[in-house]
C-alpha positions as a Markdown table, in Angstrom:
| # | Residue | x | y | z |
|---|---|---|---|---|
| 1 | Met | 147.8 | -132.4 | 161.8 |
| 2 | Lys | 146.5 | -135.2 | 164.0 |
| 3 | Glu | 147.7 | -138.7 | 163.2 |
| 4 | Ile | 144.7 | -141.1 | 163.0 |
| 5 | Ile | 146.2 | -144.2 | 161.4 |
| 6 | Gln | 149.6 | -145.7 | 161.6 |
| 7 | Leu | 150.9 | -148.6 | 159.4 |
| 8 | Glu | 153.8 | -150.4 | 161.0 |
| 9 | Lys | 155.9 | -152.8 | 159.0 |
| 10 | Ile | 153.0 | -153.9 | 156.8 |
| 11 | Ser | 153.5 | -156.8 | 154.4 |
| 12 | Lys | 151.1 | -158.7 | 152.2 |
| 13 | Glu | 151.6 | -161.9 | 150.2 |
| 14 | Tyr | 149.4 | -163.5 | 147.6 |
| 15 | Asp | 150.3 | -167.0 | 146.3 |
| 16 | His | 153.7 | -166.7 | 147.9 |
| 17 | Lys | 154.4 | -163.4 | 146.1 |
| 18 | Arg | 155.0 | -160.4 | 148.3 |
| 19 | Ile | 153.0 | -157.5 | 147.0 |
| 20 | Ile | 153.7 | -155.1 | 149.9 |
| 21 | Asn | 156.9 | -155.3 | 151.9 |
| 22 | Gln | 157.5 | -153.8 | 155.3 |
| 23 | Ile | 155.6 | -150.5 | 154.8 |
| 24 | Asp | 155.5 | -147.8 | 157.4 |
| 25 | Leu | 153.0 | -145.0 | 156.8 |
| 26 | Ser | 151.3 | -142.3 | 158.9 |
| 27 | Ile | 147.9 | -141.0 | 157.8 |
| 28 | Tyr | 146.5 | -137.7 | 159.2 |
| 29 | Glu | 143.1 | -136.3 | 159.8 |
| 30 | Gly | 142.0 | -134.3 | 156.7 |
| 31 | Gln | 144.8 | -135.6 | 154.5 |
| 32 | Ser | 144.0 | -136.6 | 150.9 |
| 33 | Ile | 146.3 | -139.4 | 149.6 |
| 34 | Ala | 146.3 | -140.9 | 146.1 |
| 35 | Phe | 147.9 | -144.3 | 145.6 |
| 36 | Thr | 149.1 | -144.7 | 142.1 |
| 37 | Gly | 150.9 | -147.4 | 140.2 |
| 38 | His | 150.5 | -150.2 | 137.6 |
| 39 | Asn | 147.6 | -152.7 | 137.7 |
| 40 | Gly | 148.5 | -155.3 | 140.3 |
| 41 | Ser | 151.0 | -153.2 | 142.1 |
| 42 | Gly | 149.1 | -153.3 | 145.4 |
| 43 | Lys | 147.1 | -150.0 | 145.4 |
| 44 | Ser | 143.8 | -151.7 | 146.1 |
| 45 | Thr | 145.4 | -154.0 | 148.7 |
| 46 | Met | 146.7 | -151.0 | 150.5 |
| 47 | Leu | 143.2 | -149.5 | 150.7 |
| 48 | Lys | 141.7 | -152.8 | 152.0 |
| 49 | Ile | 144.4 | -153.2 | 154.6 |
| 50 | Ile | 143.9 | -149.7 | 155.9 |
| 51 | Ala | 140.1 | -150.2 | 156.0 |
| 52 | Gly | 140.5 | -153.5 | 157.8 |
| 53 | Leu | 139.0 | -155.5 | 155.0 |
| 54 | Val | 142.1 | -157.5 | 154.3 |
| 55 | Lys | 144.5 | -158.9 | 157.0 |
| 56 | Pro | 148.2 | -158.1 | 156.4 |
| 57 | Ser | 150.7 | -161.0 | 156.3 |
| 58 | Gly | 152.9 | -159.1 | 158.6 |
| 59 | Gly | 152.9 | -155.9 | 160.7 |
| 60 | Arg | 149.9 | -154.1 | 162.1 |
| 61 | Val | 147.6 | -151.1 | 161.6 |
| 62 | Val | 147.1 | -148.9 | 164.6 |
| 63 | Tyr | 143.9 | -146.7 | 164.7 |
| 64 | Arg | 144.4 | -143.7 | 167.0 |
| 65 | Asp | 140.6 | -143.1 | 167.3 |
| 66 | Arg | 137.4 | -145.1 | 166.7 |
| 67 | Leu | 136.9 | -144.1 | 163.0 |
| 68 | Leu | 133.9 | -144.3 | 160.7 |
| 69 | Phe | 135.1 | -145.7 | 157.4 |
| 70 | His | 133.2 | -145.7 | 154.1 |
| 71 | Tyr | 134.7 | -147.8 | 151.2 |
| 72 | Val | 133.8 | -147.6 | 147.5 |
| 73 | Pro | 135.1 | -150.5 | 145.5 |
| 74 | Glu | 136.2 | -150.4 | 141.9 |
| 75 | Arg | 133.7 | -153.2 | 141.0 |
| 76 | Phe | 130.3 | -152.9 | 142.6 |
| 77 | Pro | 128.3 | -156.1 | 142.9 |
| 78 | Lys | 125.2 | -156.3 | 140.7 |
| 79 | Met | 122.1 | -157.0 | 142.8 |
| 80 | Ser | 118.4 | -157.5 | 142.1 |
| 81 | Leu | 117.7 | -154.5 | 144.3 |
| 82 | Thr | 116.9 | -151.1 | 142.7 |
| 83 | Ala | 119.3 | -148.2 | 143.5 |
| 84 | Trp | 116.7 | -146.6 | 145.8 |
| 85 | Gln | 116.0 | -150.0 | 147.6 |
| 86 | Tyr | 119.7 | -150.5 | 148.2 |
| 87 | Leu | 120.4 | -146.9 | 149.4 |
| 88 | Lys | 117.3 | -147.0 | 151.6 |
| 89 | Arg | 118.6 | -150.2 | 153.4 |
| 90 | Met | 122.1 | -148.7 | 153.7 |
| 91 | Gly | 120.7 | -145.5 | 155.1 |
| 92 | Glu | 118.7 | -147.4 | 157.7 |
| 93 | Ile | 121.9 | -149.2 | 158.7 |
| 94 | Asp | 123.6 | -145.8 | 159.2 |
| 95 | Gly | 120.7 | -144.7 | 161.3 |
| 96 | Ile | 119.6 | -141.9 | 158.9 |
| 97 | Pro | 115.9 | -140.7 | 159.5 |
| 98 | Arg | 113.7 | -141.6 | 156.5 |
| 99 | Lys | 112.8 | -138.1 | 155.4 |
| 100 | Val | 116.5 | -137.0 | 155.7 |
| 101 | Leu | 117.5 | -140.0 | 153.7 |
| 102 | Glu | 114.9 | -139.4 | 151.0 |
| 103 | Asp | 116.0 | -135.8 | 150.6 |
| 104 | Arg | 119.7 | -136.6 | 150.5 |
| 105 | Cys | 119.2 | -139.4 | 147.9 |
| 106 | Glu | 117.0 | -137.1 | 145.7 |
| 107 | Asn | 119.7 | -134.4 | 145.7 |
| 108 | Leu | 122.5 | -136.8 | 145.1 |
| 109 | Phe | 120.6 | -138.6 | 142.3 |
| 110 | Glu | 120.1 | -135.3 | 140.6 |
| 111 | Asp | 123.7 | -134.2 | 141.2 |
| 112 | Phe | 125.0 | -137.4 | 139.5 |
| 113 | Phe | 122.4 | -137.5 | 136.7 |
| 114 | Leu | 120.7 | -140.7 | 138.0 |
| 115 | Thr | 117.1 | -139.5 | 138.6 |
| 116 | Glu | 115.7 | -141.7 | 135.8 |
| 117 | Met | 117.5 | -144.8 | 137.0 |
| 118 | Val | 116.5 | -144.9 | 140.7 |
| 119 | Asn | 114.0 | -147.7 | 140.2 |
| 120 | Thr | 116.1 | -149.8 | 137.8 |
| 121 | Ser | 117.5 | -153.1 | 139.1 |
| 122 | Met | 121.2 | -152.7 | 139.9 |
| 123 | Lys | 122.0 | -155.9 | 137.9 |
| 124 | Asp | 120.9 | -154.0 | 134.8 |
| 125 | Leu | 123.1 | -150.9 | 135.4 |
| 126 | Ser | 126.5 | -150.2 | 133.9 |
| 127 | Lys | 129.8 | -150.3 | 135.8 |
| 128 | Gly | 130.0 | -146.5 | 135.8 |
| 129 | Thr | 126.4 | -146.1 | 137.1 |
| 130 | Leu | 127.0 | -148.7 | 139.9 |
| 131 | Gln | 130.1 | -146.7 | 140.9 |
| 132 | Lys | 128.0 | -143.6 | 141.2 |
| 133 | Ile | 125.6 | -145.4 | 143.5 |
| 134 | Gly | 128.5 | -146.5 | 145.6 |
| 135 | Val | 129.7 | -142.9 | 145.9 |
| 136 | Ile | 126.2 | -141.8 | 146.8 |
| 137 | Gln | 126.0 | -144.4 | 149.5 |
| 138 | Ala | 129.3 | -143.2 | 150.9 |
| 139 | Leu | 128.1 | -139.6 | 151.0 |
| 140 | Leu | 124.8 | -140.3 | 152.8 |
| 141 | Arg | 126.5 | -140.0 | 156.1 |
| 142 | Lys | 129.8 | -138.1 | 156.4 |
| 143 | Pro | 132.6 | -140.6 | 157.2 |
| 144 | Gln | 135.8 | -139.7 | 158.9 |
| 145 | Val | 137.8 | -141.8 | 156.4 |
| 146 | Leu | 136.6 | -142.3 | 152.8 |
| 147 | Leu | 138.4 | -144.9 | 150.7 |
| 148 | Leu | 137.9 | -145.0 | 146.9 |
| 149 | Asp | 139.2 | -147.6 | 144.5 |
| 150 | Glu | 139.5 | -146.2 | 141.0 |
| 151 | Pro | 136.6 | -143.9 | 141.5 |
| 152 | Leu | 136.5 | -142.4 | 138.0 |
| 153 | Ser | 136.7 | -145.7 | 136.1 |
| 154 | Gly | 133.8 | -145.7 | 133.7 |
| 155 | Gln | 132.5 | -142.2 | 134.7 |
| 156 | Asp | 131.3 | -139.6 | 132.2 |
| 157 | Met | 133.0 | -136.2 | 132.3 |
| 158 | Asp | 130.1 | -134.4 | 133.8 |
| 159 | Ser | 130.0 | -136.9 | 136.7 |
| 160 | Gln | 133.7 | -136.6 | 137.1 |
| 161 | Met | 133.4 | -132.9 | 137.7 |
| 162 | Val | 130.6 | -133.4 | 140.3 |
| 163 | Phe | 132.8 | -136.1 | 142.0 |
| 164 | Ile | 135.7 | -133.7 | 142.3 |
| 165 | Glu | 133.5 | -131.0 | 143.7 |
| 166 | Lys | 132.0 | -133.4 | 146.3 |
| 167 | Met | 135.5 | -134.7 | 147.4 |
| 168 | Asn | 136.9 | -131.2 | 147.8 |
| 169 | Ala | 133.8 | -130.3 | 149.9 |
| 170 | Leu | 134.6 | -133.3 | 152.2 |
| 171 | Arg | 138.2 | -132.1 | 152.4 |
| 172 | Gly | 136.9 | -128.8 | 153.6 |
| 173 | Glu | 135.2 | -130.7 | 156.4 |
| 174 | Asn | 138.4 | -132.5 | 157.5 |
| 175 | Val | 137.4 | -135.9 | 156.1 |
| 176 | Thr | 140.5 | -138.1 | 155.3 |
| 177 | Leu | 140.4 | -139.2 | 151.6 |
| 178 | Leu | 142.4 | -142.3 | 150.4 |
| 179 | Met | 142.1 | -143.4 | 146.8 |
| 180 | Ser | 143.8 | -145.5 | 144.2 |
| 181 | Cys | 143.8 | -144.0 | 140.7 |
| 182 | His | 145.6 | -143.5 | 137.4 |
| 183 | Glu | 144.2 | -140.1 | 136.4 |
| 184 | Gln | 146.8 | -137.4 | 137.0 |
| 185 | Tyr | 144.2 | -134.6 | 136.8 |
| 186 | Leu | 142.2 | -136.3 | 139.6 |
| 187 | Met | 145.3 | -136.5 | 141.8 |
| 188 | Glu | 146.0 | -132.9 | 141.1 |
| 189 | Ser | 142.4 | -131.8 | 141.8 |
| 190 | Ile | 141.9 | -133.4 | 145.2 |
| 191 | Ser | 145.1 | -134.9 | 146.6 |
| 192 | Asp | 147.7 | -133.3 | 148.7 |
| 193 | Thr | 149.9 | -136.4 | 148.8 |
| 194 | Val | 150.7 | -138.9 | 146.0 |
| 195 | Leu | 152.2 | -142.3 | 146.9 |
| 196 | Ser | 153.6 | -144.6 | 144.2 |
| 197 | Val | 153.0 | -148.3 | 144.9 |
| 198 | Gly | 155.2 | -150.9 | 143.2 |
| 199 | Glu | 157.7 | -153.7 | 143.8 |
| 200 | Gly | 156.6 | -154.0 | 147.4 |
| 201 | Lys | 157.4 | -150.3 | 148.1 |
| 202 | Val | 155.3 | -147.2 | 148.8 |
| 203 | Glu | 157.2 | -144.0 | 147.9 |
| 204 | Lys | 156.1 | -140.4 | 148.0 |
| 205 | Val | 155.9 | -138.6 | 144.7 |
| 206 | Asp | 156.8 | -134.9 | 144.4 |
| 207 | Ile | 153.5 | -133.5 | 143.1 |
| 208 | Thr | 155.1 | -130.2 | 141.9 |
| 209 | Ala | 157.7 | -132.0 | 139.8 |
| 210 | Ala | 155.3 | -134.6 | 138.5 |
| 211 | Phe | 152.7 | -132.0 | 137.3 |
| 212 | Ser | 155.0 | -129.2 | 136.1 |
| 213 | Gly | 155.1 | -128.5 | 132.4 |
| 214 | Arg | 152.0 | -130.6 | 131.6 |
| 215 | Glu | 149.2 | -129.6 | 129.3 |
| 216 | Tyr | 145.6 | -130.8 | 128.9 |
| 217 | Ile | 143.4 | -131.3 | 125.9 |
| 218 | Leu | 139.9 | -130.1 | 126.6 |
| 219 | Trp | 136.7 | -130.5 | 124.5 |
| 220 | Phe | 133.7 | -128.3 | 125.0 |
| 221 | Glu | 130.2 | -128.3 | 123.5 |
| 222 | Lys | 128.4 | -125.0 | 122.8 |
| 223 | Gln | 125.2 | -124.4 | 124.6 |
| 224 | Lys | 122.5 | -121.9 | 123.7 |
| 225 | Asn | 123.7 | -118.3 | 124.0 |
| 226 | Ala | 127.3 | -119.4 | 124.9 |
| 227 | Thr | 130.0 | -116.8 | 124.5 |
| 228 | Met | 133.8 | -117.1 | 124.1 |
| 229 | Pro | 135.9 | -115.8 | 127.0 |
| 230 | Glu | 138.5 | -113.5 | 125.5 |
| 231 | Lys | 141.3 | -114.7 | 127.9 |
| 232 | Tyr | 141.2 | -118.2 | 126.4 |
| 233 | Arg | 140.7 | -117.4 | 122.7 |
| 234 | Pro | 144.4 | -118.1 | 121.9 |
| 235 | Tyr | 144.1 | -121.6 | 123.2 |
| 236 | Ile | 140.8 | -122.5 | 121.4 |
| 237 | Arg | 140.1 | -124.0 | 118.0 |
| 238 | Gln | 136.4 | -124.1 | 117.1 |
| 239 | Thr | 134.9 | -127.2 | 115.4 |
| 240 | Gly | 131.3 | -126.8 | 114.4 |
| 241 | Glu | 129.2 | -126.5 | 117.5 |
| 242 | Gly | 132.1 | -127.3 | 119.8 |
| 243 | Cys | 135.7 | -126.4 | 120.4 |
| 244 | Arg | 139.0 | -127.9 | 121.4 |
| 245 | Ala | 141.7 | -126.4 | 123.6 |
| 246 | Arg | 145.2 | -127.2 | 124.5 |
| 247 | Ile | 146.0 | -125.5 | 127.9 |
| 248 | Pro | 148.8 | -125.5 | 130.4 |
| 249 | Glu | 148.0 | -127.6 | 133.5 |
| 250 | Asp | 148.0 | -124.7 | 135.9 |
| 251 | Glu | 145.4 | -122.9 | 133.8 |
| 252 | Ser | 143.1 | -125.8 | 133.1 |
| 253 | Ser | 140.8 | -125.6 | 136.1 |
| 254 | His | 140.3 | -121.9 | 135.7 |
| 255 | Met | 139.5 | -122.3 | 132.0 |
| 256 | Ile | 137.0 | -125.0 | 132.7 |
| 257 | Met | 135.1 | -122.9 | 135.2 |
| 258 | Glu | 135.2 | -119.8 | 132.9 |
| 259 | Met | 134.0 | -121.8 | 129.9 |
| 260 | Ile | 131.1 | -123.3 | 131.9 |
| 261 | Arg | 130.2 | -119.8 | 133.2 |
| 262 | Cys | 130.1 | -118.6 | 129.6 |
| 263 | Gly | 127.7 | -121.3 | 128.6 |
| 264 | Trp | 129.9 | -124.1 | 127.3 |
| 265 | Lys | 129.7 | -127.8 | 128.5 |
| 266 | Leu | 132.8 | -129.8 | 129.2 |
| 267 | Arg | 132.7 | -133.0 | 127.1 |
| 268 | Gly | 136.2 | -134.4 | 127.4 |
| 269 | Met | 139.6 | -134.0 | 129.0 |
| 270 | Arg | 142.9 | -135.8 | 128.8 |
| 271 | Asp | 146.6 | -135.3 | 129.4 |
| 272 | Ala | 148.2 | -133.9 | 126.2 |
| 273 | Gly | 151.2 | -136.2 | 126.8 |
| 274 | Ile | 149.2 | -139.4 | 126.6 |
């Protein structure tokens, strides 16, 4: 793979406390990296340094090419603009023709279940909805590097599934994804590299070892004419108009797709070990 970003001896201090200490890291075109760790460990700081939004206290970031970055923060500012007014202005800055912009926004609003909120002032929208708007803005024009800070915080399950689908589509187009997150299923779904951030260090996590033996709890809501896939009956316990399943990690994605195909709607998902 082609190296596009090189971190050389990067350090960062806040209030005389060193959060990141002498980090070397190579980032490659098309790579998908998840930074994980406790709150305050330095995950968001790593993203901001890579994006050039925060200056390191020591070391340097080397960009091998001129790159188009898009950055989606965890907390999106609440503005008096409506979602459509904001995206229109951002699309104009990106040089997107008006008709193309309208079509892309319409499709993305529908994909993320926001059609009825396009003319609502952003200061009146929830944190999760603002995050969706941030993701939509990042998707209006394909970046070379997309940085996401806790992208699923506050998101409903349907929107999470859409987000994962969109991110994997970008991976297929060789976009480099960098995100900070806590959700193990998100890392598993879209990341090829997981880096643990803490005590000033950034260390690679063995994905195979980290995810082996895990199970997920899934909740589904029955839709009209839904049927039960025979393969997954042993895992399922029906509860009224819904059902609950405990499934091995390596079967969970296949089960979700099959249940949706058979007319069920995914309503919840969590790690069985939590």
